[in-house]
N, C-alpha and C positions, 0 to 999 in steps of 0.2 A: 446508406453504405457508401463509403468512399474507397476507391481503389488507388493504391500507391505501388510504385515499382519497388520490388524487394530491395534492391541495392540502394536506391535513393532514400528509402525510409530508414534503413540501417545507418546510412551515412548521416542523415539529418539528426537522428536520435543521438548518435555518438558525438556529433559536433555540438549539439545543444548541451549535452552532459559535460563535454570538455570545457565549454564556456562557463558553465555553472561551477565546475571544479576550480577554474582559474579565479573566478570571483571569490569563492570561499578561501582560496589560498591568499588572496589579497587581503581579505578580512582578518586573517590570522595576525597580521602586523598591527592590528588595533588591540590585541590582547595584552594583558598585563605582563610586564617583564618579570624576571626572576627576583625573588626577595633575597635569596642567598647567592653570593658570588660563586660562580663555577657551576651552578645548577641551571638546567634549562627552565625556561618560563612556562607559562600556561599554554603557549602556542606550539610547544615542541611535538607532542603526540598528534594533535590535529594536522600539523604540517607533514609529519611522517605518513600518516594515512592518506592525505591528499596527494602527496608525491607518488605514493604507490598507485592510487587510483588514476592519476594523470598518466603515469607510465603505461598502464594497461589499456587505458582509453586511446592513447596515441597509437599503440600497436594495433588496436582494433580498427582505427581509422585507416592506417596504412594497409592493413590486410584487406579492408573493404575497397580501397582505391586500386589495389593491385589485382585482385581477383574477385569475382562475384561472391557475395556473402549470402548464403541461403539460410533463412530463418526456419524453414521446415525440414524435418529429418526424413520424411517419407518420400520415396521416389514418385509415388502416385500424386502426392500433394504439391510437389514442386512446380510452382508456376512463376511467372515473371511478375505477378501482381499479388499484393496482400490486401485483403478487404478489411476495413475498419468500420465497425458498426457504431457510428457516432451517436445514434439515438439511445442505444443501450448505455454507452458511456455517460451521456448527459443525464439519463435517468438515475444511474448509480450515483452520480455526483449530487444531484438534487436530493435524493433519498438520504445520502450521508450528511448533507448540510442540515436537513430537517432533523435528523437524529441528534446531531451535535448541539444544535441550538435549542432543542425542546426537551432535552433530557431532564433539566431541572423542573420544568413545568409538568410534564407527563409522568416522569419517574422512570427509573432504570428497568424495572421488570416489564412494564407494559411496552415501552419503546424498544427494548432489546428484542423481545419476542416478535413484535411487529416488524422490526427491521430485518431480522433473520428470515421471517416468513416471506416478506416481499422479495428478498434476494433469492430464496429457494424455490418459490412457487413456479417460476417460469423456467428454471433450470433443471427441474426434475424430468426425467425421460419416461414419464408414465402418462396415463390418462389424467384428465383434470381432477377427477374425484380422488384417485390414488395420490396424485401430487399434492392435493389439498390436505389430505390426511397425514402423509409423511412429512411435509414441510411444517405442519402444525406441531406434530410430535417432536420433530427435531428442534424447532425453534424454542418450544417451551422447555424441553429437557436441557438444552444448552444454556438457557437463561438460569435454570435451577443449578446447574453445574457451576456457572459463573458465580452465582449467589453463594453457594457452599464454599467454594475456594476463596474468593476474594473477600467476602463480607464476614463469614464465620471463621475461617481458618486464618486468613492473613490480616483481618481487622482493618480492611480498607473501606472507608466510608463512601457510599454511593447514594445518590438521591432516590431513596426508596419511597414508595407510596403505600403498598399494602403488605409487603413482606417485612418481618421484623429485622431490625438492623443487627441485634445481638453483639454490639461492639463493646458494651460496658459489662 
């Protein structure tokens, strides 16, 4: 766990986001120009959205510099520090990478159920046995719901290993 000051963390996140927005705005100048005279090119709407986001981000930075910005809404939880559990973030990142890179090899059904199970098992506020049962049921039922919606109804192909694809 790493502790950050509330104000410095909010200022750092908004500054990093501001720099990313500026880079994306710069990249819009590499987009194709308009094919028809008098019409905006491909970069028109991305620039509008980025200008909107930059404006609100600058307001957030100035607000944070002017007065303390509190990320917590409860009076009881308001502290000067925010705790970031980097081990949990790293675990989630690694599990997500494994999911993305092995979906073709293992298959959508098995990997989605396993992915959801891993994410849910530690976050359930029950005993281990109850958490095991509920996270298993939720992960398997969610995978079947995804299968019904995306594969059967929307005809989107997924790398399936044991469920029928029913696309044709």
